[in-house]
C-alpha positions as CSV (number, residue, x, y, z in Angstrom):
1,X,95.3,-19.9,19.7
2,X,93.7,-22.7,17.8
3,X,91.1,-23.1,20.6
4,X,90.2,-19.4,20.3
5,X,89.6,-19.7,16.5
6,X,87.4,-22.7,17.0
7,X,85.4,-20.7,19.6
8,X,84.9,-17.7,17.3
9,X,83.9,-20.0,14.5
10,X,81.3,-21.6,16.7
11,X,79.8,-18.2,17.7
12,X,79.5,-17.2,14.0
13,X,77.7,-20.4,13.1
14,X,75.3,-19.9,15.9
15,X,74.6,-16.3,14.8
16,X,73.9,-17.4,11.2
17,X,71.7,-20.3,12.4
18,X,69.7,-17.9,14.6
19,X,69.2,-15.5,11.7
20,X,68.0,-18.3,9.4
21,X,65.6,-19.5,12.0
22,X,64.2,-16.1,12.6
23,X,63.6,-15.5,8.9
24,X,62.2,-18.9,8.3
25,X,58.6,-17.6,7.9
26,X,59.7,-15.2,5.2
27,X,61.3,-17.7,2.9
28,X,59.0,-20.6,3.8
29,X,56.8,-19.7,0.7
30,X,56.6,-17.1,-2.0
31,X,53.7,-14.6,-2.4
32,X,53.6,-12.4,-5.5
33,X,51.1,-10.0,-7.1
34,X,50.9,-8.9,-10.7
35,X,48.6,-7.1,-13.2
36,X,48.2,-7.3,-16.9
37,X,49.2,-3.6,-17.5
38,X,50.3,-0.7,-15.4
39,X,49.6,2.0,-18.0
40,X,45.8,2.0,-18.4
41,X,42.9,4.4,-19.1
42,X,40.1,5.3,-16.7
43,X,37.4,2.5,-16.5
44,X,39.6,0.0,-18.3
45,X,39.4,-3.5,-16.9
46,X,42.7,-5.3,-15.9
47,X,43.3,-8.5,-14.0
48,X,45.1,-8.6,-10.7
49,X,46.6,-12.0,-9.8
50,X,48.1,-13.1,-6.5
51,X,50.0,-16.4,-6.4
52,X,51.4,-18.3,-3.4
53,X,53.4,-21.5,-3.6
54,X,51.7,-22.9,-0.6
55,X,48.2,-24.3,0.1
56,X,46.1,-21.4,1.6
57,X,42.4,-20.6,2.2
58,X,40.4,-18.2,0.0
59,X,39.7,-16.0,3.0
60,X,43.4,-15.4,3.6
61,X,43.3,-12.4,1.3
62,X,40.7,-9.7,1.3
63,X,40.3,-7.0,-1.3
64,X,38.4,-4.4,0.7
65,X,41.3,-1.9,0.5
66,X,40.6,-1.5,-3.3
67,X,37.0,-0.4,-3.1
68,X,37.8,3.3,-2.8
69,X,39.7,3.6,-6.1
70,X,38.5,0.6,-8.2
71,X,35.4,-1.1,-9.4
72,X,35.8,-4.7,-8.3
73,X,34.6,-7.9,-10.0
74,X,34.0,-11.1,-8.1
75,X,37.3,-12.7,-7.0
76,X,38.0,-16.3,-8.0
77,X,40.3,-18.7,-6.0
78,X,41.9,-22.0,-6.8
79,X,44.4,-24.2,-5.1
80,X,46.3,-27.2,-6.4
81,X,48.9,-29.9,-5.5
82,X,51.3,-31.4,-8.1
83,X,53.9,-34.2,-8.0
84,X,56.8,-34.0,-10.4
85,X,59.7,-36.5,-10.1
86,X,58.4,-37.4,-6.7
87,X,58.6,-33.8,-5.7
88,X,55.4,-32.2,-4.3
89,X,54.5,-28.6,-5.1
90,X,51.5,-26.6,-3.8
91,X,49.9,-23.4,-5.2
92,X,47.1,-21.0,-4.3
93,X,45.9,-18.4,-6.8
94,X,43.5,-15.4,-6.5
95,X,42.2,-13.5,-9.5
96,X,40.0,-10.4,-9.6
97,X,39.0,-7.9,-12.3
98,X,39.7,-4.2,-11.5
99,X,38.7,-0.9,-13.2
100,X,40.0,2.4,-11.9
101,X,37.5,5.0,-11.0
102,X,40.0,8.0,-10.9
103,X,42.6,9.6,-13.0
104,X,46.3,9.9,-12.0
105,X,48.4,7.6,-10.0
106,X,46.7,4.8,-8.1
107,X,48.4,2.2,-5.9
108,X,47.4,-1.4,-5.4
109,X,48.6,-2.0,-1.8
110,X,50.6,-4.9,-0.6
111,X,48.7,-8.0,0.6
112,X,50.1,-10.0,3.6
113,X,49.5,-13.7,4.6
114,X,51.3,-15.3,7.6
115,X,53.9,-12.5,7.6
116,X,54.6,-12.8,3.9
117,X,53.7,-9.8,1.8
118,X,53.4,-8.9,-1.9
119,X,54.9,-5.7,-3.4
120,X,52.7,-2.7,-4.0
121,X,51.9,-2.0,-7.6
122,X,51.6,1.6,-9.0
123,X,49.3,2.3,-11.9
124,X,49.2,5.3,-14.2
125,X,45.6,6.1,-15.2
126,X,44.9,8.4,-18.1
127,X,41.7,9.6,-19.8
128,X,40.6,7.7,-22.9
129,X,39.5,10.4,-25.4
130,X,37.6,7.9,-27.5
131,X,35.6,6.5,-24.5
132,X,31.9,7.1,-24.7
133,X,30.2,9.4,-22.1
134,X,27.2,8.8,-19.9
135,X,25.1,10.8,-22.3
136,X,26.0,8.4,-25.1
137,X,24.7,5.4,-23.1
138,X,21.9,6.8,-20.9
139,X,19.5,9.7,-21.6
140,X,17.2,11.2,-19.0
141,X,14.0,13.1,-19.9
142,X,11.7,14.7,-17.4
143,X,9.0,17.4,-17.2
144,X,6.5,18.9,-14.7
145,X,2.8,19.3,-15.4
146,X,3.1,22.7,-13.7
147,X,6.1,24.9,-13.1
148,X,4.2,27.2,-10.7
149,X,2.5,26.2,-7.6
150,X,1.0,27.5,-4.4
151,X,1.9,26.2,-0.9
152,X,0.4,22.7,-0.3
153,X,-0.5,22.4,-4.0
154,X,0.9,19.5,-5.9
155,X,1.8,18.6,-9.5
156,X,3.1,15.5,-11.3
157,X,6.7,14.9,-12.5
158,X,7.0,12.5,-15.4
159,X,10.4,10.9,-16.0
160,X,11.8,8.7,-18.7
161,X,15.2,7.0,-18.8
162,X,16.5,5.7,-22.1
163,X,19.2,3.0,-21.8
164,X,21.0,2.9,-25.2
165,X,23.1,-0.1,-24.5
166,X,22.4,-3.8,-24.0
167,X,20.7,-4.0,-20.6
168,X,22.9,-7.1,-19.9
169,X,25.9,-4.8,-19.9
170,X,24.7,-2.7,-16.9
171,X,26.7,-3.3,-13.8
172,X,24.9,-2.8,-10.4
173,X,22.2,-0.5,-11.9
174,X,20.0,1.6,-9.5
175,X,17.2,4.0,-10.1
176,X,18.0,7.3,-8.3
177,X,14.7,9.1,-7.3
178,X,14.3,12.9,-7.9
179,X,15.8,15.2,-5.2
180,X,14.8,18.7,-4.1
181,X,15.1,20.5,-0.8
182,X,11.9,22.1,0.5
183,X,9.6,19.9,-1.6
184,X,7.8,16.6,-0.8
185,X,8.3,14.1,-3.7
186,X,6.6,10.7,-3.6
187,X,6.3,8.0,-6.3
188,X,2.8,7.5,-7.5
189,X,3.6,4.6,-9.8
190,X,6.1,1.7,-10.0
191,X,8.9,2.0,-12.7
192,X,7.6,0.6,-16.0
193,X,10.3,-1.0,-18.2
194,X,9.8,-1.8,-21.9
195,X,11.7,-2.0,-25.2
196,X,11.2,0.9,-27.7
197,X,12.9,2.3,-30.8
198,X,14.3,5.9,-30.6
199,X,15.9,7.4,-33.7
200,X,16.3,3.9,-35.2
201,X,18.0,2.5,-32.1
202,X,16.4,-0.1,-29.8
203,X,16.5,1.1,-26.3
204,X,15.3,0.1,-22.8
205,X,12.8,2.6,-21.6
206,X,12.0,3.2,-17.9
207,X,9.0,5.4,-17.1
208,X,7.9,6.6,-13.7
209,X,5.6,9.3,-12.3
210,X,6.1,11.2,-9.1
211,X,3.9,13.7,-7.2
212,X,5.6,16.9,-6.1
213,X,4.0,18.9,-3.3
214,X,5.1,22.4,-2.3
215,X,5.5,23.1,1.4
216,X,6.5,26.8,1.3
217,X,7.0,29.6,-1.1
218,X,10.2,30.1,-2.9
219,X,12.2,29.0,-6.0
220,X,13.3,25.3,-6.1
221,X,15.3,23.1,-8.4
222,X,14.4,19.4,-8.8
223,X,17.1,17.0,-9.9
224,X,15.3,14.5,-12.2
225,X,15.4,10.8,-11.7
226,X,18.5,9.0,-13.2
227,X,20.4,5.8,-13.3
228,X,23.5,5.0,-11.3
229,X,26.0,2.1,-11.6
230,X,28.3,1.2,-14.6
231,X,28.2,0.0,-18.1
232,X,30.5,-2.8,-19.4
233,X,31.7,-2.1,-23.0
234,X,34.5,-2.9,-25.4
235,X,35.9,-6.3,-26.5
236,X,36.6,-8.6,-23.6
237,X,38.6,-11.0,-25.8
238,X,40.9,-8.3,-27.0
239,X,41.6,-7.2,-23.5
240,X,40.1,-3.7,-24.0
241,X,37.0,-4.1,-21.9
242,X,36.0,-1.1,-19.8
243,X,33.4,-0.2,-17.2
244,X,32.0,3.2,-17.8
245,X,30.9,4.9,-14.6
246,X,27.5,6.5,-15.0
247,X,28.0,10.1,-13.9
248,X,24.6,10.4,-12.2
249,X,23.9,13.7,-13.9
250,X,20.3,14.6,-14.7
251,X,18.3,17.6,-15.8
252,X,17.3,20.3,-13.3
253,X,13.7,21.2,-13.3
254,X,12.7,24.7,-12.0
255,X,9.7,25.2,-9.8
256,X,8.3,28.5,-8.5
257,X,6.1,28.4,-5.4
258,X,3.9,31.5,-4.9
259,X,2.9,32.9,-1.5
260,X,-0.6,32.4,-0.1
261,X,-2.7,35.4,-1.2
262,X,-3.5,37.9,1.6
263,X,-7.1,38.3,0.6
264,X,-7.9,34.6,1.0
265,X,-10.2,33.8,3.9
266,X,-10.9,30.4,5.5
267,X,-9.2,27.0,5.3
268,X,-6.4,27.1,2.7
269,X,-7.1,24.5,0.0
270,X,-5.4,25.2,-3.4
271,X,-6.4,23.2,-6.4
272,X,-6.7,23.3,-10.2
273,X,-10.2,21.9,-10.0
274,X,-12.7,20.8,-7.4
275,X,-16.1,19.4,-8.4
276,X,-18.9,18.0,-6.2
277,X,-21.5,15.5,-7.4
278,X,-24.3,13.8,-5.5
279,X,-26.9,11.1,-5.9
280,X,-29.9,10.1,-3.9
281,X,-31.2,6.5,-3.3
282,X,-34.5,5.7,-1.7
283,X,-34.6,2.1,-0.4
284,X,-31.8,1.2,-2.7
285,X,-33.2,2.8,-5.9
286,X,-31.9,6.0,-7.4
287,X,-34.3,8.9,-7.3
288,X,-34.2,12.4,-8.9
289,X,-37.6,13.7,-7.8
290,X,-37.9,17.0,-5.8
291,X,-39.2,16.9,-3.1
292,X,-38.5,13.3,-2.1
293,X,-41.6,11.5,-0.7
294,X,-40.9,8.7,1.8
295,X,-42.3,7.0,4.9
296,X,-40.8,6.9,8.3
297,X,-38.5,3.9,8.5
298,X,-37.4,4.2,4.8
299,X,-33.7,4.6,4.2
300,X,-32.4,7.5,2.1
301,X,-28.8,7.3,1.0
302,X,-26.9,10.5,0.0
303,X,-23.7,9.9,-1.9
304,X,-21.3,12.8,-2.3
305,X,-18.3,12.5,-4.7
306,X,-15.6,15.3,-4.6
307,X,-13.1,15.2,-7.5
308,X,-10.1,17.4,-7.1
309,X,-7.0,18.1,-9.2
310,X,-3.9,19.4,-7.5
311,X,-4.3,18.1,-4.0
312,X,-3.5,14.8,-2.2
313,X,-5.8,12.4,-0.5
314,X,-4.6,13.7,2.9
315,X,-5.7,17.3,2.1
316,X,-9.4,16.5,1.7
317,X,-11.3,18.3,4.4
318,X,-13.7,16.6,6.8
319,X,-17.2,17.6,5.6
320,X,-19.7,18.5,8.4
321,X,-23.3,18.2,7.3
322,X,-25.8,19.6,9.7
323,X,-28.8,17.3,9.1
324,X,-32.1,17.9,11.0
325,X,-32.5,16.2,14.4
326,X,-35.5,14.4,13.0
327,X,-33.2,12.2,10.9
328,X,-31.2,9.2,12.2
329,X,-27.8,9.4,10.3
330,X,-25.3,6.7,9.6
331,X,-22.0,7.8,8.1
332,X,-19.8,5.4,6.1
333,X,-16.0,5.7,6.0
334,X,-14.9,7.9,3.0
335,X,-13.2,6.1,0.1
336,X,-10.5,7.5,-2.1
337,X,-9.5,6.9,-5.7
338,X,-6.6,8.2,-7.8
339,X,-7.2,8.7,-11.5
340,X,-4.8,8.5,-14.5
341,X,-4.8,12.3,-14.9
342,X,-3.5,12.8,-11.3
343,X,-6.8,13.8,-9.9
344,X,-8.1,12.3,-6.6
345,X,-11.7,11.7,-5.7
346,X,-13.3,11.2,-2.3
347,X,-16.7,9.4,-2.0
348,X,-18.8,9.9,1.2
349,X,-22.1,8.1,1.9
350,X,-24.7,9.0,4.5
351,X,-27.7,6.8,5.2
352,X,-30.7,8.8,6.7
353,X,-33.8,7.4,8.3
354,X,-36.7,9.7,9.3
355,X,-37.7,9.1,12.9
356,X,-41.1,10.8,12.5
357,X,-43.5,12.2,9.9
358,X,-43.3,15.7,8.6
359,X,-41.6,18.0,6.1
360,X,-37.8,18.5,6.4
361,X,-35.0,20.2,4.5
362,X,-31.6,18.4,4.1
363,X,-28.8,21.0,3.9
364,X,-26.7,22.1,1.0
365,X,-23.0,21.1,0.9
366,X,-20.4,23.6,-0.1
367,X,-16.5,23.6,-0.1
368,X,-14.4,26.7,-0.3
369,X,-11.0,26.5,-2.1
370,X,-8.4,28.6,-4.0
371,X,-8.6,28.3,-7.8
372,X,-4.9,28.2,-8.9
373,X,-5.8,28.5,-12.5
374,X,-7.8,31.7,-12.2
375,X,-5.9,32.8,-9.0
376,X,-9.1,33.6,-7.1
377,X,-11.2,32.2,-4.3
378,X,-13.9,29.7,-5.4
379,X,-16.7,27.7,-3.9
380,X,-18.1,24.3,-5.1
381,X,-21.5,23.2,-3.8
382,X,-24.5,20.9,-4.3
383,X,-28.0,21.6,-3.2
384,X,-29.9,19.8,-0.5
385,X,-33.4,18.4,-0.9
386,X,-36.8,18.8,0.6
387,X,-38.3,15.7,2.2
388,X,-42.0,14.9,2.8
389,X,-42.2,12.0,5.3
390,X,-45.4,10.1,5.9
391,X,-45.9,8.0,9.0
392,X,-45.0,4.4,8.1
393,X,-47.7,1.9,9.1
394,X,-45.3,-0.8,10.3
395,X,-42.3,1.3,11.4
396,X,-41.3,1.0,15.0
397,X,-38.5,3.2,16.1
398,X,-35.7,1.9,18.3
399,X,-37.1,3.9,21.3
400,X,-40.6,2.6,21.0
401,X,-39.4,-0.9,20.3
402,X,-37.5,-0.9,23.6
403,X,-40.5,0.4,25.5
404,X,-42.9,-2.1,23.9
405,X,-40.8,-5.1,24.8
406,X,-40.6,-4.1,28.5
407,X,-42.4,-6.6,30.7
408,X,-44.0,-5.4,34.0
409,X,-44.4,-7.9,36.8
410,X,-47.1,-7.0,39.3
411,X,-46.1,-7.7,43.0
412,X,-47.9,-10.6,44.5
413,X,-49.0,-10.9,48.2
414,X,-46.3,-12.3,50.4
415,X,-48.7,-14.4,52.5
416,X,-50.6,-16.2,49.8
417,X,-48.0,-18.7,48.9
418,X,-47.2,-20.2,45.5
419,X,-50.4,-22.3,45.0
420,X,-52.7,-19.5,43.7
421,X,-50.1,-18.5,41.1
422,X,-49.5,-22.1,39.9
423,X,-53.2,-22.8,39.8
424,X,-53.8,-19.7,37.7
425,X,-51.0,-20.6,35.3
426,X,-52.4,-24.1,34.7
427,X,-55.8,-22.7,34.1
428,X,-54.6,-20.1,31.6
429,X,-52.6,-22.8,29.8
430,X,-55.6,-25.1,29.5
431,X,-57.9,-22.3,28.3
432,X,-55.3,-21.2,25.7
433,X,-54.9,-24.8,24.3
434,X,-58.7,-25.2,24.1
435,X,-59.2,-21.9,22.3
436,X,-56.4,-22.7,19.8
437,X,-57.9,-26.1,19.1
438,X,-61.4,-24.7,18.5
439,X,-59.9,-22.0,16.2
440,X,-58.1,-24.6,14.2
441,X,-61.2,-26.7,13.8
442,X,-63.3,-23.7,12.7
443,X,-60.7,-22.3,10.3
444,X,-58.5,-25.1,8.9
445,X,-56.9,-22.8,6.4
446,X,-55.7,-20.2,8.8
447,X,-52.3,-21.8,9.4
448,X,-51.7,-22.0,5.6
449,X,-52.7,-18.3,5.3
450,X,-50.3,-17.3,8.0
451,X,-47.5,-19.4,6.4
452,X,-48.1,-17.7,3.0
453,X,-48.0,-14.3,4.7
454,X,-44.6,-15.0,6.1
455,X,-43.2,-16.5,2.8
456,X,-44.6,-13.8,0.6
457,X,-43.9,-10.8,2.9
458,X,-42.4,-7.9,1.0
459,X,-40.4,-7.0,4.1
460,X,-38.7,-10.5,3.9
461,X,-37.7,-9.8,0.3
462,X,-36.6,-6.2,1.1
463,X,-34.4,-7.6,3.9
464,X,-32.7,-10.0,1.4
465,X,-32.1,-7.2,-1.1
466,X,-30.7,-4.9,1.5
467,X,-28.2,-7.5,2.7
468,X,-27.2,-8.3,-0.9
469,X,-26.2,-4.6,-1.5
470,X,-24.7,-4.3,2.1
471,X,-27.2,-1.6,3.1
472,X,-27.1,-1.8,6.9
473,X,-29.8,0.6,7.8
474,X,-32.3,-0.7,5.2
475,X,-31.6,-4.3,6.4
476,X,-32.3,-3.4,10.0
477,X,-35.5,-1.5,9.1
478,X,-36.8,-4.4,6.9
479,X,-36.1,-6.9,9.7
480,X,-38.1,-4.8,12.3
481,X,-41.0,-4.5,9.9
482,X,-40.9,-8.2,9.0
483,X,-40.6,-9.3,12.6
484,X,-43.6,-7.2,13.5
485,X,-45.7,-8.5,10.6
486,X,-45.1,-12.2,11.2
487,X,-44.4,-14.6,14.1
488,X,-40.8,-15.7,14.1
489,X,-39.4,-18.3,16.4
490,X,-37.2,-16.9,19.1
491,X,-34.0,-18.8,18.0
492,X,-34.5,-17.5,14.4
493,X,-35.0,-13.9,15.7
494,X,-31.8,-14.1,17.8
495,X,-29.8,-15.6,14.9
496,X,-30.8,-12.9,12.4
497,X,-30.4,-10.1,15.0
498,X,-26.9,-11.4,15.8
499,X,-25.9,-11.4,12.1
500,X,-27.3,-7.9,11.6
501,X,-25.2,-6.7,14.5
502,X,-22.1,-8.3,13.0
503,X,-23.0,-6.6,9.7
504,X,-23.3,-3.2,11.3
505,X,-20.0,-3.5,13.2
506,X,-18.2,-4.6,10.1
507,X,-19.5,-2.0,7.7
508,X,-20.3,1.0,9.8
509,X,-17.8,0.6,12.7
510,X,-14.9,2.9,13.4
511,X,-12.6,0.3,11.9
512,X,-14.5,-1.3,9.0
513,X,-13.6,-4.9,8.2
514,X,-14.7,-7.6,5.8
515,X,-18.1,-9.2,6.4
516,X,-19.4,-12.4,4.8
517,X,-23.1,-11.8,3.9
518,X,-23.6,-15.4,2.7
519,X,-24.3,-16.8,6.3
520,X,-27.3,-14.5,6.8
521,X,-28.6,-14.9,3.2
522,X,-28.5,-18.7,3.6
523,X,-30.5,-18.4,6.9
524,X,-33.2,-16.2,5.3
525,X,-33.5,-18.2,2.1
526,X,-33.6,-21.5,3.8
527,X,-36.3,-20.1,6.1
528,X,-38.4,-19.2,3.1
529,X,-38.0,-22.8,1.7
530,X,-39.0,-24.4,4.9
531,X,-42.1,-22.1,5.1
532,X,-43.1,-23.1,1.5
533,X,-43.0,-26.7,2.5
534,X,-45.2,-26.0,5.5
535,X,-42.8,-27.7,7.9
536,X,-42.3,-24.7,10.2
537,X,-46.0,-23.9,10.6
538,X,-46.4,-22.9,14.3
539,X,-50.0,-24.4,14.4
540,X,-49.3,-27.7,12.6
541,X,-49.0,-29.6,15.8
542,X,-52.3,-28.4,17.3
C-alpha cells in the first residue's frame, strides 16, 4: 500500500513539473500596457506605455494596428539594467502619443512579444463641445474669373488659405488641389506663403492660381483647394493637449459650360480676346514704309505676335502663310509667354529673301475665332505688304553660286602622254609669276588698296552685326557678298562657312539648341585686325 502511495505521489510531481515547464515562457517576464486615461474626448492626446521586465529590442513591438483609429506620434524606446543588493533587474519601455480620430468605443489591441501578451485597453471617446472646429483654425477663400465657359475655353481659379494658428502647430500639413469631374485643372503658379493680418489676427496666407479648362458642356462643381492634416492645440503641460483633425471641407464653385453654337463655321477656337500684331525689319532695322523697297539678297523679317485670353498654349493654331514662290522663307520656332492677367502670347518669325527682282505682294494673315464675350464669330487679322525688289549688284543665289563653282575638265588625248600637260602647267605658272611681279612693280600701292577694301568692306561689318543679333539669313547673305567682293584664304572660307552651318542648324533646325556666337565673332574680328596690320596681304611675298 505504501508503495502505491509513493508511486501516485511521483506521478503528481511529474505532472506539476511538466505544467511548470510548459508555461515557463509565460512567467519568464512580465509585459504590461497602460494609458493615462480611458475616458477621453475626440482628438485628445494620451500616452500609451508598454513595459517589459526583460531586455528587448525596439522592433519587438510595432504600432501599425493603431493607425486606423488613432493619430500616432513618434514612439520612443528605452532599456535599462539595474543592480540592487546584488540583484539584477532589466526593463524595456515603449511610449507613444495617441489621439483618437473617431467617437464611441475604441480598443487598443493586445501586443505580444515572445508569446507574452498585454491586455487590450478599451477607451470611451466623446465629443468635446468646447473644441474648436476646422473653420476656427483654417479658412479657405476661392473664386473663378468666369463662371460661364464654352468647351475648350479656360479661366483662372484663384485660391487663398488662411491658417489662423501658429504654423508650428500644424501636424503633417498637405495642400489638397482643386477637384472636379469633367474639367482639366492645372496649377499655373507655385504656392506663395506669407504672413498677413486679417481682422487683427496674424495669419499664414497661402495663395495659388489654377487654370480651369472646360472639356464638354454641362454644369460642374469645383471643390476649392484646402489644407489637410491636423493642428496641435491646448496645454501640453496640463495634459489637455489635442490634435484637431482638419475636415478637408472647402467651398464649392459652380461652373456652367455652354454648348458650341450651331452657326459657328471653321476650326473651333473660343477666347475672350485675340489680337494680332506685326513688325517688319529690313536687314535688322525696323521699317514702316509702304511699299518696302529692297534688293535681292536683302533679308526681310516678319514678326507676328498673337495675344489671346481664354485659351492655352496648346490651343494656338498653326498659321499657314502662303508667301510668293519668288521669296526664300525661313521659319523660326514659335515662342510662347504667359502674362500675369492669364493671357498667353505666341510670337512667330519669318525671314524672307527675294530670289529675283520684281514687285511682289506678301499675304494678309487672319485668324477666325469665337468671341465668348459677345457670343459671336470674330476674325483678327493684319495686312500684308507690297515689295519692290531691285536686282542686287553683288547678290549671288544659292543656285547660281553652285553653278559658278562647277569646274569643267576637258578630256585630253590618251596617246600624248603626261609631258605636254606638265610643260603647259610649268609655263603657265612662270607667266603668272612674271605678270604679278611686273604688276607689283608698276603699282606698289595695289596690295594696300586691296587690303583696305577687305578691312573696310560694308559686307564684313554687316556679317558681324547679323551674327550679333543671331540673324541666320542675313549672316549667310552678307558672307556671300563679302566673299565675292574680296579674296579670302581657303582655310578662312571653310572655317566661316562651317560656323555659319552650325549657326543655321542651332537656330533654324527642327530642334533648336544653344549656339555660341563668340567663336565666329572672334574669327571675324581677328581677321580684321590682321588685315589692318597688313600681315595677311596675299601679295606681300611677291
